[in-house]
N, CA, C and O of each residue as an XYZ file, in Angstrom:
776
protein
N       0.976     -0.960      0.233
C       0.038      0.117     -0.220
C       0.628      1.784     -0.171
O       1.609      2.150      0.476
N       0.138      2.273     -0.653
C       1.114      3.503     -0.851
C       0.958      4.519      0.432
O      -0.184      4.230      0.789
N       1.271      5.213      1.053
C       0.995      6.187      2.071
C       1.829      6.981      1.579
O       2.874      6.680      1.001
N       1.107      8.762      1.931
C       1.910      9.582      1.125
C       1.659     10.604      2.074
O       0.540     10.948      2.455
N       3.240     11.291      2.607
C       2.605     12.431      3.909
C       3.834     13.292      3.388
O       4.713     12.952      2.596
N       3.634     14.647      4.127
C       4.438     15.978      4.019
C       4.379     16.268      5.289
O       3.632     15.810      6.154
N       5.510     17.343      5.383
C       5.624     17.878      6.524
C       6.573     18.875      6.542
O       7.695     18.665      6.082
N       6.164     20.258      7.164
C       7.641     21.658      7.320
C       8.484     21.592      8.494
O       8.227     21.451      9.689
N       9.780     21.759      7.707
C      10.786     22.077      9.310
C      11.208     23.287      9.003
O      11.577     23.888      7.994
N      11.076     23.472     10.020
C      11.762     25.163     10.236
C      13.347     25.483      9.440
O      13.841     26.566      9.128
N      13.801     24.296      9.296
C      15.621     24.750      9.044
C      15.375     24.417      7.528
O      14.706     23.606      6.888
N      16.411     25.639      7.224
C      16.576     25.421      5.822
C      16.819     24.025      4.705
O      16.463     22.986      5.260
N      17.264     23.835      3.491
C      16.997     22.543      3.265
C      18.322     21.657      2.590
O      18.379     20.659      1.872
N      19.510     22.704      3.308
C      20.866     22.163      3.194
C      20.817     21.484      4.195
O      21.173     20.312      4.072
N      20.253     22.084      5.872
C      20.301     21.450      6.906
C      19.710     20.229      7.239
O      19.885     19.525      8.234
N      18.816     20.042      6.040
C      17.492     18.933      6.521
C      17.879     17.645      5.923
O      17.614     16.512      6.324
N      18.602     18.045      4.819
C      19.339     17.306      4.348
C      20.690     16.200      4.318
O      21.014     15.176      3.716
N      21.313     17.233      5.513
C      22.486     16.431      5.899
C      21.748     15.309      7.548
O      22.238     14.345      8.136
N      20.496     16.043      7.746
C      20.134     15.589      9.063
C      19.387     14.321      8.182
O      19.189     13.370      8.939
N      19.087     14.150      7.281
C      18.547     12.329      6.086
C      20.048     11.549      6.121
O      20.266     10.373      6.410
N      20.980     12.572      5.740
C      22.616     11.777      5.540
C      22.556     11.142      6.536
O      22.934     10.059      6.090
N      22.218     10.838      8.398
C      23.008     10.820      9.012
C      21.675     10.104      9.461
O      20.689     10.531     10.061
N      22.037      8.717      8.895
C      20.950      7.300      9.302
C      20.387      7.349     10.608
O      19.290      7.896     10.717
N      21.133      6.710     11.977
C      20.979      7.004     12.804
C      20.243      8.098     13.582
O      19.557      7.846     14.572
N      20.412      9.255     13.111
C      19.360     10.369     13.291
C      18.331     10.167     13.114
O      17.432     10.318     13.941
N      18.202      9.736     11.873
C      16.921      9.411     11.198
C      16.121      8.050     11.932
O      14.925      8.206     12.178
N      16.619      7.017     12.206
C      16.042      5.980     12.946
C      15.459      6.370     14.387
O      14.314      6.130     14.769
N      16.531      7.058     15.160
C      16.366      7.674     16.401
C      15.609      8.663     16.720
O      15.598      9.375     17.724
N      14.746      8.649     15.452
C      13.403      9.872     15.639
C      12.624      9.529     15.163
O      11.745     10.390     15.152
N      12.183      8.160     14.400
C      11.415      7.185     14.064
C      10.853      6.494     15.794
O      11.620      6.060     16.653
N       9.418      6.579     15.889
C       8.802      5.527     17.122
C       9.154      4.108     17.334
O       8.432      3.289     16.767
N      10.252      3.621     18.134
C      10.137      2.388     18.325
C      11.066      2.040     17.469
O      11.323      0.922     17.914
N      11.694      2.164     16.650
C      13.151      2.026     15.541
C      14.034      2.133     16.370
O      13.814      2.770     17.400
N      15.525      1.406     16.084
C      16.172      1.251     16.980
C      17.822      0.888     16.178
O      17.859     -0.330     16.357
N      18.946      1.189     15.542
C      19.561      0.623     14.949
C      20.202     -0.397     15.771
O      20.030     -0.328     16.988
N      21.012     -1.460     15.218
C      21.765     -2.386     16.105
C      22.883     -1.961     15.772
O      23.661     -1.508     16.611
N      23.230     -2.043     14.212
C      24.500     -2.808     14.141
C      24.759     -1.696     12.062
O      23.759     -1.389     11.412
N      25.640     -1.499     11.753
C      26.309     -1.049     10.703
C      26.781     -1.687      9.656
O      27.975     -1.496      9.427
N      26.092     -2.524      8.815
C      26.615     -3.604      8.140
C      27.486     -3.701      6.172
O      27.801     -4.361      5.181
N      27.423     -2.410      6.889
C      28.282     -1.807      5.120
C      27.749     -0.725      4.693
O      26.643     -0.435      5.147
N      28.361      0.130      3.747
C      28.104      1.158      3.419
C      26.234      1.360      2.569
O      25.578      0.906      1.631
N      26.096      2.545      3.936
C      24.380      3.077      3.483
C      23.951      1.732      4.465
O      22.981      2.217      5.049
N      24.083      0.403      4.970
C      23.413     -0.811      5.261
C      23.003     -0.874      6.564
O      23.927     -1.474      7.112
N      22.510     -0.722      7.060
C      21.698     -0.944      8.545
C      20.691     -2.326      9.210
O      19.648     -2.801      8.760
N      21.456     -2.690     10.389
C      20.728     -3.758     10.920
C      20.023     -3.127     12.360
O      20.629     -2.568     13.274
N      18.121     -3.478     12.234
C      17.966     -3.112     13.411
C      16.477     -3.656     13.970
O      15.773     -4.625     13.683
N      16.375     -2.701     14.780
C      14.709     -3.256     14.728
C      13.122     -2.157     14.995
O      13.298     -0.958     15.208
N      12.050     -2.584     14.961
C      10.954     -1.670     14.965
C       9.983     -2.578     15.807
O       9.482     -3.620     15.385
N       9.790     -2.047     17.039
C       8.753     -2.270     17.646
C       7.361     -1.927     17.816
O       7.176     -1.123     18.729
N       6.271     -2.331     17.161
C       5.157     -1.266     17.318
C       3.995     -2.258     18.354
O       3.835     -3.465     18.172
N       3.328     -1.516     19.347
C       2.123     -2.434     20.163
C       0.464     -1.753     19.167
O       0.208     -0.550     19.223
N      -0.164     -2.421     18.615
C      -0.550     -2.600     18.020
C      -2.207     -3.213     19.080
O      -2.351     -4.433     19.001
N      -3.123     -2.604     19.807
C      -3.898     -2.960     20.302
C      -2.826     -3.944     21.420
O      -1.715     -3.604     21.827
N      -3.672     -5.405     21.775
C      -2.788     -6.445     22.387
C      -1.962     -7.161     21.816
O      -1.599     -8.233     22.300
N      -1.276     -6.436     20.063
C      -0.445     -7.677     19.681
C       0.483     -6.248     19.759
O       0.143     -5.067     19.835
N       1.817     -6.914     19.705
C       2.968     -6.304     20.180
C       4.043     -6.764     19.142
O       4.849     -7.634     19.472
N       4.083     -6.110     17.694
C       4.693     -6.763     17.021
C       6.782     -5.893     17.452
O       7.232     -4.920     18.056
N       7.263     -6.931     16.746
C       8.735     -6.678     17.006
C       9.773     -7.398     15.394
O      10.109     -8.579     15.307
N      10.014     -6.549     14.552
C      10.672     -6.884     14.029
C      12.076     -6.883     13.882
O      12.609     -5.808     14.159
N      13.038     -8.078     13.411
C      14.304     -7.893     12.756
C      14.209     -7.578     11.842
O      13.285     -8.053     11.182
N      15.232     -6.436     11.142
C      15.417     -6.554      9.562
C      16.946     -5.768      9.788
O      17.836     -5.671     10.634
N      16.527     -5.199      8.173
C      17.870     -4.121      7.492
C      16.842     -3.517      6.583
O      15.768     -3.858      6.087
N      17.833     -2.207      6.579
C      17.399     -0.829      6.258
C      18.907     -0.898      5.036
O      19.927     -1.486      5.394
N      18.848     -0.440      4.089
C      19.250      0.179      3.113
C      19.198      0.793      2.099
O      18.520      0.426      1.140
N      20.231      2.329      2.130
C      19.946      3.700      1.162
C      19.936      2.765     -0.538
O      20.682      1.787     -0.558
N      19.192      3.040     -1.773
C      19.077      2.365     -2.559
C      19.892      3.375     -3.154
O      20.893      3.058     -3.796
N      19.430      4.980     -2.942
C      19.454      6.046     -3.640
C      19.727      6.736     -3.081
O      19.358      6.652     -1.909
N      20.708      8.124     -3.558
C      20.851      8.673     -2.459
C      21.020     10.603     -3.864
O      22.146     10.844     -4.300
N      20.097     11.358     -4.181
C      20.548     12.386     -5.214
C      20.523     13.932     -4.536
O      19.527     14.655     -4.559
N      21.853     14.304     -3.910
C      22.506     15.334     -3.933
C      21.536     16.896     -4.187
O      21.265     17.797     -3.394
N      21.080     16.640     -6.150
C      21.095     17.328     -6.409
C      19.635     18.023     -6.303
O      19.187     19.156     -6.127
N      19.111     16.625     -6.521
C      17.167     17.156     -6.514
C      16.953     16.617     -4.564
O      15.819     16.364     -4.159
N      18.114     16.529     -3.648
C      17.469     16.345     -2.804
C      16.357     15.212     -2.076
O      15.481     15.463     -1.248
N      16.813     13.559     -2.842
C      15.937     13.128     -2.938
C      16.756     11.949     -2.190
O      17.905     11.638     -2.507
N      15.911     11.252     -1.015
C      16.449      9.783     -0.882
C      15.968      8.565     -1.016
O      14.991      8.485     -0.270
N      16.179      7.363     -1.695
C      15.526      6.095     -1.524
C      16.092      5.015     -0.408
O      17.284      4.841     -0.151
N      14.931      4.301      0.220
C      15.439      3.604      1.940
C      14.400      2.711      0.737
O      13.513      3.033     -0.054
N      15.176      1.283      1.181
C      14.453     -0.088      1.169
C      14.798     -0.817      2.386
O      15.944     -1.112      2.727
N      13.785     -1.068      2.978
C      13.648     -1.883      4.657
C      13.136     -3.481      4.375
O      12.030     -3.460      3.834
N      13.610     -4.769      4.584
C      12.491     -5.699      4.859
C      13.070     -6.448      6.460
O      14.272     -6.511      6.717
N      12.074     -6.929      7.346
C      11.977     -7.319      8.617
C      10.862     -8.313      8.433
O       9.758     -8.238      7.894
N      11.621     -9.423      9.159
C      10.356    -10.168     10.196
C      10.422    -10.402     11.667
O      11.234    -10.382     12.591
N       8.967    -10.670     11.386
C       8.110    -10.593     13.390
C       9.143    -11.292     13.759
O       9.530    -12.315     13.193
N       9.919    -10.494     15.262
C      10.908    -12.531     16.424
C      10.282    -13.229     16.351
O      10.609    -14.313     15.870
N       9.033    -12.973     16.797
C       7.988    -14.679     16.702
C       7.033    -15.125     15.588
O       5.814    -15.291     15.635
N       7.634    -15.230     14.884
C       7.527    -15.339     13.066
C       5.962    -15.367     12.909
O       5.355    -16.353     12.491
N       5.154    -13.752     13.423
C       3.955    -13.873     12.875
C       3.848    -12.990     11.712
O       2.775    -12.556     11.291
N       5.050    -12.728     11.186
C       4.921    -11.673     10.063
C       5.684    -11.396      9.572
O       6.675    -11.927     10.072
N       6.031    -10.547      8.428
C       7.088     -9.656      7.378
C       6.457     -8.744      7.033
O       5.230     -8.749      6.927
N       7.363     -7.599      6.748
C       6.840     -6.047      6.338
C       8.397     -5.795      5.125
O       9.507     -6.293      5.311
N       8.043     -5.018      4.106
C       8.510     -4.349      3.690
C       8.433     -3.252      2.927
O       7.389     -2.959      2.344
N       9.475     -2.566      2.853
C       8.755     -0.860      2.315
C       9.987     -0.748      1.728
O      11.089     -1.255      1.935
N       9.360      0.348      0.640
C      10.939      1.383      0.279
C       9.812      2.864      0.732
O       8.594      2.965      0.885
N      10.864      3.751      0.821
C      10.609      4.881      1.480
C      10.951      6.030      0.425
O      12.180      6.070      0.372
N      10.472      6.867     -0.335
C      11.397      8.152     -0.854
C      10.736      9.172     -0.035
O       9.545      9.344      0.227
N      12.301     10.108      0.468
C      11.970     10.930      0.787
C      12.722     12.042      0.085
O      13.910     12.071     -0.236
N      11.448     13.266     -0.144
C      12.173     14.422     -1.416
C      12.085     15.826     -0.387
O      11.109     15.998      0.342
N      12.882     16.493     -0.423
C      13.066     18.002      0.113
C      13.048     19.190     -0.646
O      13.931     19.254     -1.502
N      12.214     20.225     -0.553
C      12.260     21.486     -1.746
C      12.122     22.572     -0.605
O      11.587     22.565      0.504
N      12.817     23.493     -1.324
C      12.687     24.755      0.195
C      11.183     25.036     -0.114
O      10.600     24.987     -1.197
N      10.738     25.325      1.056
C       9.766     26.558      1.444
C       9.597     27.623      2.110
O      10.480     27.827      2.943
N       8.463     28.680      2.025
C       8.982     29.851      2.667
C       9.154     30.369      4.226
O       9.429     31.452      4.742
N       8.803     28.824      4.791
C       9.072     28.444      6.208
C      10.512     27.751      6.299
O      11.160     28.241      7.224
N      10.867     27.233      5.937
C      12.005     26.309      6.021
C      12.292     25.386      4.619
O      13.294     25.687      3.969
N      11.530     24.392      4.193
C      11.899     23.481      4.252
C      10.677     22.040      3.842
O      10.946     21.029      4.491
N       9.839     21.939      3.187
C       8.835     20.870      2.574
C       9.706     19.291      2.289
O      10.510     19.082      1.381
N       9.222     18.221      3.454
C       9.388     17.017      3.428
C       8.142     16.342      2.810
O       7.005     16.677      3.141
N       8.397     15.388      1.908
C       7.753     14.491      1.433
C       7.803     13.280      1.401
O       8.775     12.783      0.831
N       6.902     12.499      1.926
C       7.230     11.084      2.163
C       6.162     10.144      1.227
O       4.955     10.329      1.069
N       6.911      9.215      0.737
C       5.930      8.380     -0.209
C       6.428      7.042      0.806
O       7.356      7.209      1.598
N       5.774      5.819      0.705
C       6.290      4.719      1.816
C       5.017      3.942      0.996
O       3.805      4.083      0.833
N       6.217      2.941      0.556
C       5.513      1.774     -0.207
C       5.479      1.102      0.423
O       6.620      0.736      0.705
N       4.230      0.232      1.298
C       4.258     -0.771      2.598
C       3.476     -2.381      2.440
O       2.254     -2.528      2.426
N       4.431     -3.447      2.336
C       4.165     -4.708      1.683
C       4.026     -4.876      3.535
O       4.945     -4.404      4.204
N       2.773     -5.604      4.293
C       3.155     -6.119      5.527
C       2.012     -7.844      5.230
O       1.023     -7.648      4.524
N       2.208     -9.302      5.747
C       1.853    -10.001      6.171
C       1.542    -10.689      7.820
O       1.991    -10.597      8.962
N       0.984    -11.065      7.425
C       0.611    -12.040      8.907
C       0.007    -11.411     10.082
O      -1.046    -10.843      9.795
N       0.280    -11.347     11.091
C      -0.349    -10.702     12.236
C      -1.043     -9.509     11.921
O      -2.267     -9.420     11.831
N      -0.148     -8.508     11.742
C      -0.273     -7.111     11.071
C      -1.115     -6.553     10.014
O      -1.734     -5.524      9.743
N      -0.791     -7.982      9.431
C      -2.091     -7.771      7.787
C      -3.216     -7.829      8.607
O      -3.625     -6.669      8.560
N      -3.900     -8.395      9.262
C      -5.158     -8.924     10.470
C      -5.943     -7.476     10.606
O      -7.117     -7.262     10.909
N      -5.166     -6.807     10.366
C      -5.836     -5.134     10.737
C      -6.396     -4.063     10.204
O      -7.076     -3.137     10.646
N      -5.845     -4.465      8.830
C      -6.540     -4.127      7.279
C      -5.935     -2.478      6.854
O      -5.614     -1.513      7.549
N      -5.959     -2.652      5.797
C      -5.194     -1.682      5.402
C      -5.455      0.455      5.506
O      -4.863      1.467      5.132
N      -6.724      0.071      6.267
C      -6.995      1.558      6.556
C      -6.679      1.394      8.252
O      -7.447      1.914      9.061
N      -6.082      1.011      8.470
C      -5.782      0.863     10.196
C      -4.330      1.123     10.026
O      -3.728      1.993     10.655
N      -3.684      0.168      8.969
C      -2.046      0.424      8.847
C      -1.913      1.853      8.514
O      -1.192      2.679      9.073
N      -2.542      1.984      7.734
C      -2.177      3.137      6.778
C      -2.596      4.307      7.925
O      -1.729      5.145      7.679
N      -3.308      4.808      8.902
C      -3.996      5.495     10.120
C      -2.863      5.119     10.896
O      -2.184      6.062     11.304
N      -2.448      3.823     11.236
C      -0.918      4.133     12.209
C       0.090      4.085     12.082
O       0.843      3.780     13.007
N       0.601      4.443     10.565
C       1.839      4.696      9.714
C       1.843      5.887      9.606
O       2.921      6.475      9.691
N       0.738      6.547      9.404
C       0.768      8.036      9.479
C       0.923      8.890     10.848
O       1.738      9.798     11.013
N       0.177      8.519     11.599
C       0.481      8.633     13.119
C       2.124      8.193     13.498
O       2.691      9.148     14.028
N       2.614      7.524     13.419
C       4.490      7.631     13.517
C       4.907      8.198     12.248
O       6.066      8.556     12.459
N       4.642      8.449     11.179
C       5.555      9.499     10.640
C       5.563     10.450     11.321
O       6.663     10.937     11.582
N       4.035     11.231     12.006
C       3.961     12.324     12.519
C       4.578     12.687     13.807
O       4.826     13.751     14.373
N       4.795     11.006     14.169
C       5.651     11.693     15.170
C       7.080     11.565     15.075
O       7.822     11.905     15.996
N       7.430     11.151     14.141
C       8.453     11.462     13.131
C       9.489     12.682     12.859
O      10.664     12.859     13.182
N       8.362     13.598     11.982
C       8.141     14.807     12.352
C       8.635     15.443     13.715
O       9.738     15.838     14.093
N       7.531     15.393     14.235
C       8.092     16.076     15.556
C       9.129     15.760     16.579
O       9.467     16.501     17.502
N       9.653     14.421     16.276
C      11.172     14.151     16.714
C      12.269     14.451     16.013
O      13.295     14.627     16.671
N      12.337     14.581     14.579
C      13.278     14.820     13.428
C      13.168     16.299     13.733
O      14.293     16.796     13.776
N      12.178     17.196     13.966
C      11.917     19.398     14.371
C      12.975     19.185     15.730
O      14.034     19.779     15.929
N      12.365     18.208     16.528
C      13.176     18.470     17.589
C      14.700     18.295     17.757
O      15.385     19.043     18.455
N      14.951     17.735     17.385
C      16.969     17.052     16.867
C      17.355     18.028     16.006
O      18.578     17.911     15.935
N      16.954     19.060     15.206
C      17.668     19.993     14.436
C      17.544     21.020     15.359
O      18.639     21.469     15.697
N      16.415     21.639     15.976
C      16.349     22.438     16.846
C      17.592     22.361     18.015
O      18.338     23.312     18.249
N      17.649     21.352     18.537
C      18.922     20.812     19.108
C      19.775     21.077     18.348
O      19.710     22.304     18.412
N      20.708     20.827     17.516
C      21.777     20.994     17.161
C      21.683     22.027     16.582
O      22.670     22.149     15.857
N      20.776     23.169     16.472
C      21.112     24.241     16.082
C      21.837     25.093     17.337
O      22.933     25.638     17.474
N      20.881     24.953     18.017
C      21.425     25.447     19.764
C      22.583     25.189     20.225
O      23.103     25.808     21.154
N      23.340     23.784     19.309
C      24.544     23.682     20.042
C      24.705     22.253     20.900
O      25.702     21.619     21.248
N      23.382     22.053     21.069
C      22.965     20.533     22.019
C      23.302     19.508     21.202
O      23.405     19.513     19.975
N      23.499     18.449     22.133
C      23.221     17.240     21.642
C      22.483     16.225     21.074
O      21.922     15.429     21.827
N      22.394     16.123     19.995
C      20.597     16.144     19.923
C      19.945     14.917     20.435
O      18.747     14.640     20.380
N      21.217     14.010     21.098
C      20.754     12.590     21.141
C      20.901     12.481     22.563
O      20.996     11.434     23.204
N      20.913     13.745     23.031
C      20.575     14.664     24.768
C      19.166     14.539     25.002
O      18.679     13.787     25.845
N      18.635     15.163     24.368
C      16.926     15.892     23.765
C      16.141     14.793     23.643
O      16.723     13.873     23.069
N      15.103     14.575     23.955
C      13.995     13.266     24.856
C      13.349     13.590     23.625
O      13.129     14.769     23.345
N      13.008     12.607     22.824
C      12.508     12.408     21.448
C      10.833     12.557     22.576
O      10.730     12.769     23.784
N       9.729     12.327     21.479
C       8.302     11.171     22.220
C       8.627     10.205     22.296
O       9.193      9.577     21.401
N       8.329      9.767     23.515
C       8.284      7.660     23.676
C       7.376      7.318     22.686
O       6.480      7.924     22.098
N       7.949      5.906     22.639
C       7.682      5.261     21.501
C       5.627      4.938     22.132
O       5.108      4.399     23.109
N       5.216      5.502     21.134
C       3.388      5.906     21.403
C       3.220      4.074     21.902
O       3.848      3.066     21.577
N       2.331      4.264     22.604
C       1.811      3.043     22.706
C       0.737      2.506     21.886
O       0.381      2.918     20.782
N       0.168      1.341     22.694
C      -0.921      0.509     21.504
C      -2.035      1.248     21.691
O      -2.733      1.529     20.717
N      -2.410      1.723     23.117
C      -3.836      2.955     22.955
C      -3.162      3.873     22.573
O      -3.093      3.572     21.381
N      -2.666      4.675     22.661
C      -2.599      6.146     22.185
C      -2.319      5.992     20.815
O      -2.758      6.937     20.161
N      -1.619      4.949     20.010
C      -1.764      4.935     18.166
C      -3.290      4.060     17.851
O      -3.628      3.651     16.741
N      -4.041      3.913     19.066
C      -5.317      3.146     18.309
C      -6.129      3.925     18.324
O      -6.979      4.129     17.458
N      -5.948      4.536     19.450
C      -6.899      5.745     19.576
C      -6.819      6.894     18.504
O      -7.842      7.311     17.960
N      -5.850      7.279     18.282
C      -5.093      8.481     17.177
C      -5.283      7.821     16.032
O      -5.601      8.622     15.153
N      -5.228      6.623     15.610
C      -5.876      6.422     14.203
C      -7.262      6.296     14.128
O      -7.915      6.597     13.128
N      -7.769      5.813     15.269
C      -9.120      5.659     15.206
C      -9.987      6.673     15.247
O     -11.165      6.513     14.926
N      -9.272      8.355     15.828
C      -9.863      9.317     15.153
C      -9.743      9.475     13.438
O     -10.693      9.394     12.659
N      -8.479      9.691     13.123
C      -8.443      9.424     11.701
C      -9.318      8.932     10.982
O      -9.734      9.532      9.991
N      -9.857      7.486     11.429
C     -10.594      7.323     10.165
C     -12.296      7.244     11.192
O     -13.227      6.522     10.838
N     -12.318      7.720     11.848
C     -13.775      8.716     12.284
C     -13.814      9.964     11.106
O     -14.693     10.357     10.339
N     -12.820     10.253     11.290
C     -12.763     11.609      9.968
C     -13.095     11.178      8.795
O     -13.708     11.995      8.107
N     -12.908     10.245      8.376
C     -12.676      9.772      7.220
C     -13.948      9.400      7.114
O     -14.562      9.976      6.215
N     -14.716      8.395      7.926
C     -16.017      7.981      7.363
C     -16.458      8.973      7.222
O     -17.023      9.086      6.134
N     -16.501     10.533      8.355
C     -17.537     11.273      8.421
C     -17.197     11.886      7.206
O     -18.233     11.967      6.547
N     -16.344     12.308      6.653
C     -16.081     13.381      5.585
C     -16.662     12.302      4.513
O     -17.839     12.575      4.275
N     -16.237     11.235      3.837
C     -17.247     10.184      3.049
C     -18.666     10.834      3.517
O     -19.021     12.002      3.356
N     -19.420      9.721      4.170
C     -20.464      9.559      4.675
C     -21.734     11.335      4.618
O     -22.860     11.552      4.170
N     -20.497     12.327      5.469
C     -21.355     13.231      5.535
C     -21.235     14.474      4.660
O     -22.224     15.153      4.382
N     -20.322     14.687      4.340
C     -19.901     15.771      3.870
C     -20.144     16.078      2.108
O     -20.181     17.181      1.562
N     -20.271     14.880      1.544
C     -20.807     14.702     -0.028
C     -22.569     15.239      0.009
O     -23.142     15.556     -1.033
N     -23.223     15.266      1.296
C     -24.569     15.433      1.463
C     -24.921     16.576      1.176
O     -24.472     17.439      1.931
N     -25.828     17.060      0.022
C     -26.041     18.553      0.592
C     -27.793     18.270     -0.002
O     -28.307     17.761     -0.997
N     -28.159     18.774      0.960
C     -29.735     19.313      0.863
C     -30.024     19.574     -0.533
O     -29.212     20.020     -1.343
N     -31.646     19.165     -0.842
C     -32.392     20.499     -2.303
C     -32.482     21.122     -1.757
O     -32.896     20.950     -0.610
N     -32.079     22.466     -2.348
C     -33.344     23.175     -2.429
C     -34.490     23.618     -3.474
O     -34.888     22.858     -4.357
N     -34.956     24.861     -3.291
C     -35.882     24.856     -4.489
C     -36.190     26.211     -4.908
O     -36.932     26.405     -5.871
């Protein structure tokens, strides 16, 4: 499934581009993600833990930067992982594109996500909503780290948002789903006028 999201960063495009070149900083900004080893140039091992209601999914996997275009400020990352308990697998391709904006930098994310096993039982809408929640938290954490670096602080000493609990993710995703349903069924309705 394709998930697209964009957000603004207050810093210049070059500052944000440098951030995306520091993969440990990028991983530290994603709730539940942790790099465990660098196994080659632009190739990393790590874990991702996500709690969805009563199910906690913990994936061991690898991520590799497939393409980095300095001129266009675009980066392509491919990742694969398997649940530690053998309950499923995930694969994704993420494309991040940066463009200058009046307030700093616009970051466009396109995420092609394939999930099988326990996570897939939640359905396309819920997975999309949960991913959107995680990307929103990523944007907040990234901004906090960039601001810390600009202030001369160590970004690793700045508190990131804690990985969202299953209840928090679920409630935020449910709110997104309800808004989507409301828009689909109630906004197109226009009473007839004579």
